[in-house]
N, CA, C and O atoms as a GROMACS GRO file, in nm:
protein
  308
    1MET      N    1 -10.462   6.873  -4.384
    1MET     CA    2 -10.399   7.003  -4.391
    1MET      C    3 -10.364   7.017  -4.537
    1MET      O    4 -10.313   6.922  -4.595
    2LEU      N    5 -10.388   7.126  -4.598
    2LEU     CA    6 -10.360   7.154  -4.737
    2LEU      C    7 -10.244   7.246  -4.749
    2LEU      O    8 -10.231   7.341  -4.672
    3LEU      N    9 -10.162   7.220  -4.842
    3LEU     CA   10 -10.042   7.296  -4.869
    3LEU      C   11 -10.061   7.403  -4.984
    3LEU      O   12 -10.109   7.369  -5.093
    4ASN      N   13 -10.026   7.516  -4.960
    4ASN     CA   14 -10.037   7.611  -5.064
    4ASN      C   15  -9.926   7.604  -5.164
    4ASN      O   16  -9.818   7.658  -5.138
    5THR      N   17  -9.946   7.540  -5.278
    5THR     CA   18  -9.829   7.525  -5.373
    5THR      C   19  -9.814   7.640  -5.465
    5THR      O   20  -9.720   7.646  -5.543
    6GLU      N   21  -9.910   7.739  -5.457
    6GLU     CA   22  -9.898   7.851  -5.544
    6GLU      C   23  -9.788   7.942  -5.506
    6GLU      O   24  -9.729   8.007  -5.592
    7SER      N   25  -9.757   7.950  -5.374
    7SER     CA   26  -9.665   8.044  -5.323
    7SER      C   27  -9.522   7.986  -5.334
    7SER      O   28  -9.426   8.063  -5.335
    8CYS      N   29  -9.508   7.858  -5.343
    8CYS     CA   30  -9.385   7.782  -5.353
    8CYS      C   31  -9.379   7.710  -5.488
    8CYS      O   32  -9.408   7.590  -5.490
    9PRO      N   33  -9.346   7.769  -5.595
    9PRO     CA   34  -9.339   7.701  -5.722
    9PRO      C   35  -9.223   7.598  -5.720
    9PRO      O   36  -9.119   7.620  -5.658
   10LEU      N   37  -9.245   7.487  -5.789
   10LEU     CA   38  -9.143   7.386  -5.794
   10LEU      C   39  -9.027   7.434  -5.881
   10LEU      O   40  -9.051   7.487  -5.990
   11VAL      N   41  -8.910   7.417  -5.841
   11VAL     CA   42  -8.787   7.452  -5.913
   11VAL      C   43  -8.746   7.327  -5.998
   11VAL      O   44  -8.716   7.223  -5.940
   12PRO      N   45  -8.742   7.336  -6.131
   12PRO     CA   46  -8.698   7.221  -6.211
   12PRO      C   47  -8.559   7.171  -6.163
   12PRO      O   48  -8.473   7.251  -6.127
   13ALA      N   49  -8.541   7.045  -6.164
   13ALA     CA   50  -8.405   6.989  -6.126
   13ALA      C   51  -8.304   7.018  -6.228
   13ALA      O   52  -8.328   7.003  -6.348
   14THR      N   53  -8.196   7.056  -6.184
   14THR     CA   54  -8.079   7.079  -6.279
   14THR      C   55  -8.003   6.950  -6.294
   14THR      O   56  -7.982   6.889  -6.190
   15PRO      N   57  -7.962   6.902  -6.401
   15PRO     CA   58  -7.880   6.782  -6.412
   15PRO      C   59  -7.744   6.799  -6.345
   15PRO      O   60  -7.682   6.905  -6.356
   16PHE      N   61  -7.698   6.697  -6.278
   16PHE     CA   62  -7.567   6.703  -6.216
   16PHE      C   63  -7.464   6.691  -6.323
   16PHE      O   64  -7.461   6.596  -6.401
   17VAL      N   65  -7.376   6.793  -6.324
   17VAL     CA   66  -7.260   6.792  -6.418
   17VAL      C   67  -7.132   6.774  -6.336
   17VAL      O   68  -7.098   6.857  -6.251
   18ALA      N   69  -7.060   6.663  -6.363
   18ALA     CA   70  -6.939   6.637  -6.294
   18ALA      C   71  -6.826   6.728  -6.349
   18ALA      O   72  -6.821   6.765  -6.466
   19GLU      N   73  -6.734   6.761  -6.253
   19GLU     CA   74  -6.629   6.846  -6.293
   19GLU      C   75  -6.527   6.767  -6.388
   19GLU      O   76  -6.506   6.647  -6.368
   20PRO      N   77  -6.469   6.833  -6.485
   20PRO     CA   78  -6.387   6.754  -6.563
   20PRO      C   79  -6.261   6.707  -6.501
   20PRO      O   80  -6.204   6.783  -6.422
   21ALA      N   81  -6.209   6.584  -6.528
   21ALA     CA   82  -6.093   6.527  -6.465
   21ALA      C   83  -5.976   6.614  -6.503
   21ALA      O   84  -5.976   6.672  -6.612
   22PRO      N   85  -5.872   6.625  -6.416
   22PRO     CA   86  -5.753   6.690  -6.449
   22PRO      C   87  -5.678   6.611  -6.556
   22PRO      O   88  -5.687   6.488  -6.562
   23PRO      N   89  -5.601   6.687  -6.645
   23PRO     CA   90  -5.533   6.602  -6.745
   23PRO      C   91  -5.430   6.515  -6.681
   23PRO      O   92  -5.385   6.544  -6.570
   24PRO      N   93  -5.392   6.407  -6.748
   24PRO     CA   94  -5.285   6.320  -6.690
   24PRO      C   95  -5.155   6.392  -6.705
   24PRO      O   96  -5.137   6.472  -6.797
   25PRO      N   97  -5.058   6.361  -6.609
   25PRO     CA   98  -4.928   6.430  -6.622
   25PRO      C   99  -4.853   6.392  -6.746
   25PRO      O  100  -4.866   6.280  -6.796
   26THR      N  101  -4.775   6.484  -6.796
   26THR     CA  102  -4.709   6.457  -6.913
   26THR      C  103  -4.577   6.383  -6.874
   26THR      O  104  -4.510   6.416  -6.776
   27VAL      N  105  -4.545   6.280  -6.958
   27VAL     CA  106  -4.422   6.198  -6.929
   27VAL      C  107  -4.327   6.214  -7.046
   27VAL      O  108  -4.367   6.186  -7.159
   28THR      N  109  -4.205   6.257  -7.027
   28THR     CA  110  -4.112   6.263  -7.135
   28THR      C  111  -4.033   6.135  -7.138
   28THR      O  112  -3.980   6.091  -7.036
   29VAL      N  113  -4.024   6.076  -7.252
   29VAL     CA  114  -3.967   5.939  -7.263
   29VAL      C  115  -3.810   5.944  -7.260
   29VAL      O  116  -3.748   5.858  -7.197
   30ASN      N  117  -3.746   6.041  -7.324
   30ASN     CA  118  -3.607   6.050  -7.328
   30ASN      C  119  -3.550   6.149  -7.224
   30ASN      O  120  -3.455   6.222  -7.254
   31ALA      N  121  -3.605   6.152  -7.106
   31ALA     CA  122  -3.556   6.241  -7.005
   31ALA      C  123  -3.422   6.193  -6.954
   31ALA      O  124  -3.400   6.072  -6.944
   32GLU      N  125  -3.331   6.283  -6.922
   32GLU     CA  126  -3.207   6.250  -6.868
   32GLU      C  127  -3.226   6.208  -6.715
   32GLU      O  128  -3.297   6.274  -6.640
   33PRO      N  129  -3.160   6.097  -6.676
   33PRO     CA  130  -3.180   6.054  -6.538
   33PRO      C  131  -3.116   6.151  -6.440
   33PRO      O  132  -3.008   6.206  -6.463
   34GLU      N  133  -3.189   6.169  -6.327
   34GLU     CA  134  -3.134   6.260  -6.228
   34GLU      C  135  -3.011   6.197  -6.160
   34GLU      O  136  -3.002   6.076  -6.143
   35GLU      N  137  -2.923   6.281  -6.122
   35GLU     CA  138  -2.802   6.223  -6.060
   35GLU      C  139  -2.839   6.183  -5.917
   35GLU      O  140  -2.891   6.264  -5.841
   36THR      N  141  -2.813   6.066  -5.884
   36THR     CA  142  -2.839   6.018  -5.738
   36THR      C  143  -2.706   6.000  -5.669
   36THR      O  144  -2.606   5.964  -5.731
   37ALA      N  145  -2.707   6.023  -5.549
   37ALA     CA  146  -2.582   6.011  -5.467
   37ALA      C  147  -2.574   5.865  -5.418
   37ALA      O  148  -2.668   5.812  -5.358
   38ASN      N  149  -2.457   5.801  -5.446
   38ASN     CA  150  -2.436   5.672  -5.389
   38ASN      C  151  -2.399   5.682  -5.245
   38ASN      O  152  -2.295   5.742  -5.217
   39VAL      N  153  -2.473   5.629  -5.150
   39VAL     CA  154  -2.448   5.644  -5.022
   39VAL      C  155  -2.400   5.500  -4.965
   39VAL      O  156  -2.469   5.399  -4.982
   40LEU      N  157  -2.288   5.499  -4.903
   40LEU     CA  158  -2.238   5.377  -4.842
   40LEU      C  159  -2.246   5.392  -4.687
   40LEU      O  160  -2.182   5.480  -4.629
   41VAL      N  161  -2.319   5.312  -4.630
   41VAL     CA  162  -2.332   5.318  -4.486
   41VAL      C  163  -2.242   5.219  -4.421
   41VAL      O  164  -2.257   5.098  -4.439
   42LEU      N  165  -2.148   5.270  -4.346
   42LEU     CA  166  -2.054   5.180  -4.278
   42LEU      C  167  -2.096   5.156  -4.130
   42LEU      O  168  -2.109   5.249  -4.050
   43TYR      N  169  -2.117   5.033  -4.099
   43TYR     CA  170  -2.144   5.002  -3.963
   43TYR      C  171  -2.034   4.945  -3.890
   43TYR      O  172  -1.944   4.888  -3.953
   44PRO      N  173  -2.029   4.955  -3.752
   44PRO     CA  174  -1.909   4.898  -3.692
   44PRO      C  175  -1.911   4.741  -3.706
   44PRO      O  176  -2.014   4.675  -3.718
   45PRO      N  177  -1.786   4.690  -3.702
   45PRO     CA  178  -1.784   4.540  -3.729
   45PRO      C  179  -1.865   4.470  -3.614
   45PRO      O  180  -1.873   4.513  -3.499
   46ALA      N  181  -1.922   4.358  -3.659
   46ALA     CA  182  -1.999   4.283  -3.570
   46ALA      C  183  -1.903   4.208  -3.469
   46ALA      O  184  -1.791   4.170  -3.504
   47PRO      N  185  -1.950   4.191  -3.353
   47PRO     CA  186  -1.865   4.122  -3.248
   47PRO      C  187  -1.839   3.973  -3.298
   47PRO      O  188  -1.925   3.918  -3.366
   48PRO      N  189  -1.728   3.912  -3.267
   48PRO     CA  190  -1.709   3.781  -3.301
   48PRO      C  191  -1.813   3.686  -3.230
   48PRO      O  192  -1.861   3.713  -3.120
   49PRO      N  193  -1.840   3.581  -3.296
   49PRO     CA  194  -1.936   3.480  -3.232
   49PRO      C  195  -1.870   3.424  -3.100
   49PRO      O  196  -1.748   3.418  -3.086
   50PRO      N  197  -1.955   3.386  -3.010
   50PRO     CA  198  -1.904   3.329  -2.889
   50PRO      C  199  -1.825   3.188  -2.922
   50PRO      O  200  -1.856   3.117  -3.018
   51PRO      N  201  -1.728   3.160  -2.840
   51PRO     CA  202  -1.660   3.039  -2.874
   51PRO      C  203  -1.744   2.914  -2.842
   51PRO      O  204  -1.815   2.911  -2.741
   52LEU      N  205  -1.737   2.811  -2.926
   52LEU     CA  206  -1.816   2.697  -2.907
   52LEU      C  207  -1.774   2.627  -2.783
   52LEU      O  208  -1.656   2.614  -2.751
   53ARG      N  209  -1.876   2.581  -2.712
   53ARG     CA  210  -1.847   2.507  -2.594
   53ARG      C  211  -1.821   2.357  -2.634
   53ARG      O  212  -1.890   2.307  -2.723
   54PRO      N  213  -1.726   2.286  -2.573
   54PRO     CA  214  -1.711   2.154  -2.610
   54PRO      C  215  -1.831   2.072  -2.572
   54PRO      O  216  -1.906   2.103  -2.479
   55ALA      N  217  -1.846   1.964  -2.648
   55ALA     CA  218  -1.966   1.879  -2.623
   55ALA      C  219  -1.961   1.814  -2.487
   55ALA      O  220  -1.853   1.778  -2.440
   56PRO      N  221  -2.071   1.801  -2.426
   56PRO     CA  222  -2.062   1.739  -2.282
   56PRO      C  223  -2.022   1.594  -2.300
   56PRO      O  224  -2.047   1.533  -2.404
   57PRO      N  225  -1.962   1.541  -2.202
   57PRO     CA  226  -1.914   1.403  -2.210
   57PRO      C  227  -2.044   1.312  -2.215
   57PRO      O  228  -2.148   1.350  -2.162
   58PRO      N  229  -2.036   1.197  -2.276
   58PRO     CA  230  -2.140   1.108  -2.271
   58PRO      C  231  -2.180   1.066  -2.137
   58PRO      O  232  -2.096   1.059  -2.047
   59PRO      N  233  -2.306   1.036  -2.116
   59PRO     CA  234  -2.332   1.002  -1.979
   59PRO      C  235  -2.271   0.874  -1.938
   59PRO      O  236  -2.270   0.776  -2.012
   60ALA      N  237  -2.220   0.875  -1.818
   60ALA     CA  238  -2.151   0.755  -1.765
   60ALA      C  239  -2.252   0.639  -1.742
   60ALA      O  240  -2.365   0.658  -1.696
   61THR      N  241  -2.209   0.535  -1.773
   61THR     CA  242  -2.294   0.416  -1.753
   61THR      C  243  -2.296   0.380  -1.605
   61THR      O  244  -2.192   0.366  -1.539
   62THR      N  245  -2.411   0.367  -1.559
   62THR     CA  246  -2.424   0.342  -1.404
   62THR      C  247  -2.408   0.195  -1.387
   62THR      O  248  -2.476   0.116  -1.453
   63ARG      N  249  -2.322   0.156  -1.300
   63ARG     CA  250  -2.307   0.020  -1.274
   63ARG      C  251  -2.374  -0.003  -1.141
   63ARG      O  252  -2.338   0.054  -1.038
   64TYR      N  253  -2.475  -0.091  -1.149
   64TYR     CA  254  -2.540  -0.121  -1.018
   64TYR      C  255  -2.472  -0.229  -0.948
   64TYR      O  256  -2.416  -0.320  -1.007
   65SER      N  257  -2.478  -0.218  -0.816
   65SER     CA  258  -2.419  -0.324  -0.739
   65SER      C  259  -2.516  -0.446  -0.738
   65SER      O  260  -2.627  -0.440  -0.790
   66THR      N  261  -2.473  -0.542  -0.682
   66THR     CA  262  -2.557  -0.662  -0.673
   66THR      C  263  -2.635  -0.659  -0.542
   66THR      O  264  -2.669  -0.763  -0.486
   67ASP      N  265  -2.662  -0.538  -0.493
   67ASP     CA  266  -2.732  -0.528  -0.366
   67ASP      C  267  -2.875  -0.571  -0.393
   67ASP      O  268  -2.937  -0.526  -0.489
   68VAL      N  269  -2.928  -0.656  -0.311
   68VAL     CA  270  -3.059  -0.718  -0.333
   68VAL      C  271  -3.163  -0.606  -0.317
   68VAL      O  272  -3.256  -0.593  -0.397
   69GLY      N  273  -3.144  -0.530  -0.216
   69GLY     CA  274  -3.253  -0.421  -0.198
   69GLY      C  275  -3.263  -0.320  -0.312
   69GLY      O  276  -3.372  -0.271  -0.344
   70LEU      N  277  -3.147  -0.289  -0.372
   70LEU     CA  278  -3.148  -0.202  -0.487
   70LEU      C  279  -3.211  -0.274  -0.610
   70LEU      O  280  -3.280  -0.212  -0.691
   71LEU      N  281  -3.186  -0.403  -0.621
   71LEU     CA  282  -3.237  -0.477  -0.732
   71LEU      C  283  -3.398  -0.493  -0.714
   71LEU      O  284  -3.474  -0.493  -0.810
   72THR      N  285  -3.437  -0.505  -0.594
   72THR     CA  286  -3.589  -0.517  -0.578
   72THR      C  287  -3.653  -0.376  -0.598
   72THR      O  288  -3.762  -0.366  -0.655
   73LYS      N  289  -3.590  -0.274  -0.555
   73LYS     CA  290  -3.647  -0.142  -0.587
   73LYS      C  291  -3.661  -0.124  -0.742
   73LYS      O  292  -3.764  -0.080  -0.793
   74LEU      N  293  -3.558  -0.160  -0.807
   74LEU     CA  294  -3.554  -0.136  -0.952
   74LEU      C  295  -3.663  -0.223  -1.020
   74LEU      O  296  -3.726  -0.181  -1.117
   75LEU      N  297  -3.682  -0.338  -0.968
   75LEU     CA  298  -3.772  -0.441  -1.040
   75LEU      C  299  -3.924  -0.401  -1.000
   75LEU      O  300  -4.018  -0.445  -1.067
   76ARG      N  301  -3.941  -0.323  -0.896
   76ARG     CA  302  -4.083  -0.280  -0.867
   76ARG      C  303  -4.129  -0.178  -0.967
   76ARG      O  304  -4.251  -0.166  -0.979
   77PHE      N  305  -4.058  -0.110  -1.033
   77PHE     CA  306  -4.107  -0.011  -1.145
   77PHE      C  307  -4.153  -0.088  -1.253
   77PHE      O  308  -4.197  -0.033  -1.354
   0.00000   0.00000   0.00000
């Protein structure tokens, strides 16, 4: 199939031109500081910590009787 190129002339490509960048913002060096409000936020007082529980007593030493059945049960382990 032949294309008729005479009826559609080629359009020369136009170079891409980027838009100029916006100018940087101007900064004044000796500007007066803006007044800022000092805000103090007061929270309700924290609840007191829970009282410390006393330390548990040390484990009582178990005194085994001289029961022979108990001694044999213990020696089996």
